[in-house]
C-alpha positions as CSV (number, residue, x, y, z in Angstrom):
1,X,-5.6,6.9,0.7
2,X,-8.3,4.9,2.5
3,X,-6.9,2.2,4.7
4,X,-8.9,-0.3,6.8
5,X,-7.0,-2.7,9.0
6,X,-8.8,-5.5,10.8
7,X,-7.6,-7.3,13.9
8,X,-8.9,-9.6,16.6
9,X,-9.6,-12.8,14.7
10,X,-8.5,-16.2,15.9
11,X,-9.7,-19.6,17.1
12,X,-12.7,-19.8,19.4
13,X,-14.8,-22.6,20.8
14,X,-18.5,-22.9,20.0
15,X,-20.3,-20.7,22.4
16,X,-17.2,-18.5,22.8
17,X,-16.6,-14.9,22.0
18,X,-14.3,-12.8,19.9
19,X,-14.0,-9.0,19.4
20,X,-12.9,-7.7,16.0
21,X,-11.5,-4.3,15.4
22,X,-11.1,-2.2,12.3
23,X,-8.8,0.8,12.3
24,X,-9.6,3.3,9.6
25,X,-7.5,6.1,8.1
26,X,-7.4,8.3,5.1
27,X,-10.9,9.7,5.2
28,X,-13.4,11.5,7.4
29,X,-14.4,8.5,9.5
30,X,-17.6,9.9,11.1
31,X,-19.1,10.7,7.7
32,X,-19.3,7.1,6.5
33,X,-21.3,4.1,7.5
34,X,-19.1,1.1,8.1
35,X,-19.9,-2.6,7.8
36,X,-18.6,-6.1,8.5
37,X,-18.9,-8.8,5.9
38,X,-17.6,-12.4,5.9
39,X,-16.7,-15.1,3.5
40,X,-17.0,-18.7,4.6
41,X,-14.8,-21.4,2.9
42,X,-16.2,-22.2,-0.5
43,X,-19.0,-19.6,-0.2
44,X,-19.7,-16.1,-1.4
45,X,-19.4,-12.8,0.5
46,X,-22.0,-12.2,3.1
47,X,-22.8,-8.9,4.7
48,X,-22.9,-9.3,8.5
49,X,-23.6,-5.9,10.1
50,X,-23.5,-2.2,9.5
51,X,-23.5,1.1,11.5
52,X,-24.2,4.7,10.5
53,X,-21.4,7.2,10.7
54,X,-22.8,8.8,13.9
55,X,-23.6,5.4,15.3
56,X,-27.3,6.2,15.5
57,X,-28.4,3.2,13.5
58,X,-27.2,-0.4,13.3
59,X,-28.3,-3.4,11.3
60,X,-27.6,-7.1,11.3
61,X,-28.0,-10.1,9.1
62,X,-30.6,-12.6,10.5
63,X,-27.8,-15.2,10.9
64,X,-26.1,-13.1,13.6
65,X,-28.9,-11.1,15.1
66,X,-28.9,-11.3,18.9
67,X,-25.3,-12.7,19.0
68,X,-23.2,-10.0,17.4
69,X,-23.0,-6.3,18.2
70,X,-21.4,-3.6,16.0
71,X,-20.1,-0.3,17.5
72,X,-17.7,2.4,16.6
73,X,-15.5,5.0,18.3
74,X,-15.2,8.0,16.1
75,X,-12.5,9.5,18.3
76,X,-10.4,6.5,17.5
77,X,-11.5,6.0,13.9
78,X,-12.3,2.4,14.8
79,X,-15.3,0.1,14.3
80,X,-15.8,-3.1,16.3
81,X,-17.7,-6.3,16.1
82,X,-18.4,-8.1,19.3
83,X,-19.2,-11.7,18.5
84,X,-20.8,-13.9,21.2
85,X,-22.3,-17.4,21.2
86,X,-20.1,-18.3,18.3
87,X,-21.1,-21.2,16.1
88,X,-19.0,-23.3,13.7
89,X,-20.9,-21.7,10.8
90,X,-19.5,-18.3,11.8
91,X,-16.1,-19.5,10.6
92,X,-14.7,-17.4,7.8
93,X,-12.6,-14.4,6.7
94,X,-14.1,-11.2,8.2
95,X,-13.8,-8.0,6.3
96,X,-14.3,-4.4,7.4
97,X,-15.8,-2.2,4.6
98,X,-16.6,1.4,4.1
99,X,-19.6,2.8,2.2
100,X,-18.8,4.1,-1.3
101,X,-20.6,7.3,-0.5
102,X,-20.9,9.4,2.8
103,X,-24.0,10.1,4.8
104,X,-26.0,6.9,4.3
105,X,-29.7,7.5,4.4
106,X,-31.1,4.0,4.7
107,X,-30.4,1.1,7.1
108,X,-30.4,-1.3,4.2
109,X,-27.0,-2.8,3.3
110,X,-25.6,-4.6,0.3
111,X,-22.0,-5.4,-0.4
112,X,-22.4,-3.5,-3.8
113,X,-22.6,-0.3,-1.7
114,X,-19.1,-0.6,-0.3
115,X,-16.2,1.2,-1.9
116,X,-13.3,0.2,0.3
117,X,-12.3,-3.0,2.0
118,X,-9.7,-4.2,4.5
119,X,-7.6,-7.3,4.1
120,X,-9.7,-9.4,6.4
121,X,-9.1,-11.3,9.7
122,X,-9.7,-15.0,10.0
123,X,-12.3,-16.3,12.5
124,X,-12.4,-20.1,13.2
125,X,-15.0,-21.6,15.5
126,X,-14.2,-25.2,16.3
127,X,-13.9,-27.5,19.3
């Protein structure tokens, strides 16, 4: 079955960096767009970034644009999120998610489009 396992979270200072990884298994990885989403304490789920199956297109929420970079290595079945210039408001539980359907056509993401989720990795940004 589909498995998504996130890692790389932790505590970072404001202005610092973290790199999240998501190891995928149980499906043809390169056929599916992958995304990162997060949930801050007491708030709803927020989509953060997405990448097409072949890596040709990426997209970012306005709140992270210019600071976060999504990438993937299809040979390793892994998607990454490089987070730089971290802010306290980036604190939250970060989830890796797979599209419900393969071969995404549009670079327009919504959490309702995701069919599988990882368990999440905690990111805390604090001095």
